[in-house]
N, C-alpha and C positions, 0 to 999 in steps of 0.2 A: 397530612392536615395541610390545608390552605393556607396562604399570607394571612387571610381575611379571618379566618380561625385562630390564627397564632396571634393577630394583632388584636383580637374581640373574642378571647374565651368564651364571654357571658354574653354575647350578642353587642351590636350597637346600640346608643342609646336611642329610643323611640321619644322624641321629645314632644311634648303635649301642651298645649294652653290651657287646658281644662283644670280647674281647681282640683286639688285632691280632697279625698275626704277626710274627716278627723281621723278615722282609723288609718288610712294610708299614710298620713301625715307622719303617727305614732311608728308606723313601720318603718318608715323613711327614717326618721329622727335615730329609732333602736340600731338601722345598719349602721349609722354615721357612729353610734357610739359604741358599735363593736369592732369597727376599724384598728384603733391601736392595740387591742389584748391579740385580733387575728394575727396581725401583721408580725407583733411581737412575738407571738408563739412560734410562727413560721421563720423567725430570721436568728432567734435566741440559739446559741451556740452552735452558727455557721464559721467555717473557715473563712480566711480571707480568698482564697481561691473559689470557693461558694457563691460568696459575695460579689465576683464579678464575673457571674455566670449570665448570660443574657436571655431572656425569655423567648427570644425569636433571632434568628439572623440578622443581625442588623441593629437589634434592638436594644433598649437599657438594659443594665446589667441589675440585680436585685439591688443591689447598694443604691443606685441611683433611681430605682422605682422607689424605696423606701425614703431616699430623700426628697423625692418630687412631691409625694403623697403632703406633707406639711405646707411645702409650698402652696402647692393649689387648695388645699382646704383652709390655710390661712388668709389666700386671696379672697375665697368666697365667703367667708367669715365676715372679715371686713366688707365688701358688696353688700351682703345680707343687711348688716347695721348700716350701712349710709343708705340704703331703701328705706330703714326704717325710719329714719331720722332727718333726710331731705327728701325732697319732691324729684322724683325721677331722676337720680344722680347719675352723670355721664360717668362711668367707671373705665380705667385703664387696662387694656389687655396687657400680657407679657407672654414674652418667647420661651415657653415651656421647654424648648430643644435646648435652647444657649443655657438657661438655667442649671438644665441636667447636667451641662458640659461645664460647667464653672466649678472650682476645686472643691466648694461645701457640696455641691451635687456629687459630682464624679468619685471624691474620694473620702467623704466625709464620715465621720461614725454613724452607723444606724442607730445606736442607742441613743445618741444627740437628738437625732430626728424623731424617736418615738415617744423620749420624754415629751418634746414638744410638741407631737401629735396628741398624746394623752392628755396633757396639760389642755391644748387647745378645743380637744373634743368636750372635755368635762366643760368648760365654758361655751363652747358653742351650743351644745347639747341643754344647757341651762337656759342660754337665748332662746334657742327655738320652743322648747315646752314653755314659754311664757308670752309667746307671741299672742295675740288677738285674733278672733277670724278676720276684720278687715287688714290687720298687718300683713296678712299671707297675701294679698291681691296688690300690697305694693311691689314695686318693681325699680329695678336700674336700668341702665342702657348700655349694652354692650355694645363695644364699635364693630363685631363682626356680627353678633347674633339679634342686636336690635333688642326689643324690650324682653326684659326675664323677670317673671315674677318669682317670689318668694317660694311659691309652690314649687314652679319649675326649677328654679335654683334646688331646692331640696330635696328632688327626684334627680337630679343630674349628679349630685355629690352622694347620695345613697349609691346611685350606681357606679360613680368614679371609686368609691372605697371598694366595692366588688372587684369591678373590673382590675384595678392593679392588685390587689389580693391574689386573684387569680392569675396573673403574671407570674407572681412569685410562686405560685403552687405548679405552675406549668416550667418554671426554669428550674425546679426543684425534681421536677417528675411526678409530682403527684396530682392524682386526677382533682379536676373541679367539681 
């Protein structure tokens, strides 16, 4: 398997500025809603050694992946809420690699991150399912990506959850 396939087992995100249809929005929201259960099913009962298995040479461990997802999704949830409540807010980027190397990312209990992720996704999907058509066109300004509409953010994080779930499956030797 090539490094590209190991890094992106479901393929790279293809960014589109086209608005999502109501059906594709609901599918993306459903994908986000599934992430906590999917990750929980994969990591429950794993040994400490299994949690320290990297999904690729030089890549994060299962533990780091599980601890990264709520970090990333918390940022996305806040960014989306800012976009709805402020006019094109400039958001802060964060260094996900440094966050994954911090004690809570590198050594934290996956159960804590999974509980956080479950609660977060309950709030996030409720928020998403109550946005109006006009609100989906609102955007925040990312320092590296430029303007990001809520539709784009939704598509990104639906992909992101599947992407990291695939990393855990890969580390465990399971098919994607």
